[in-house]
PAVEXDO-736356 format. One record per residue (C-alpha): x, y, z. Coordinates in steps of 0.5 Angstrom, whole numbers, plus 500, padded with zeros to 3 digits. Layout:
<nodes>
XYZ...
</nodes>
This chain:
<nodes>
580713127571713125568717119565720123571722127575724122569728118568732125575733126575737119570740120573743128580745122575748117572752122579754126581757119575759116570762122573769122572770115565768115564771121567778118563777111556776114557781117557786112552783109548784116550789120549785125555783130549777133547776128553775123555769129549766129549765122556762123553757126548755121554756117559750120552746121549746114556744113556739117549737115552737108559733109557728104554732098562736097564733092571738093571740086571746089576750095573748102573756103569757097564751098563754106562763103557759099553756104554762108552766103545762102544762108545769110541772104536766107534771113534777110529774105525773113527779116525785110518785110519787118524791116520794111515796116521798122522803117514805116513806123520810124518815117511815121510823124506824130500828128498829134499837137502837144498841150501847148499847141492844143492849149494854144487852139482852143483859146484860138478858137474861143477868141474867134467865137466869142466875136460878134459876128455882125457890128
</nodes>
């Protein structure tokens, strides 16, 4: 078995063992099911790309959760400015009067201005 096949087999085993737990962890952090799926896949892609750097001083699960944590934090940092803008837009109250209110204001203004100034 070649080194690449060995790595692929080991990563496939890790995915089967830990992907659900990694997904749940990320889902709790993001509160977004779809995003958690994407970030879970990104976690395992990073694990694949950095396989050679894994020194096996920590448990495999610990290493994967560290990658998942970093991937998720990076995502949240990039998303934070957008979330602030979304919150501002959602919290902004529309001060434009309704058509009925505008009609009432016009009628009140006419009534006020149609009265003689001096009695």
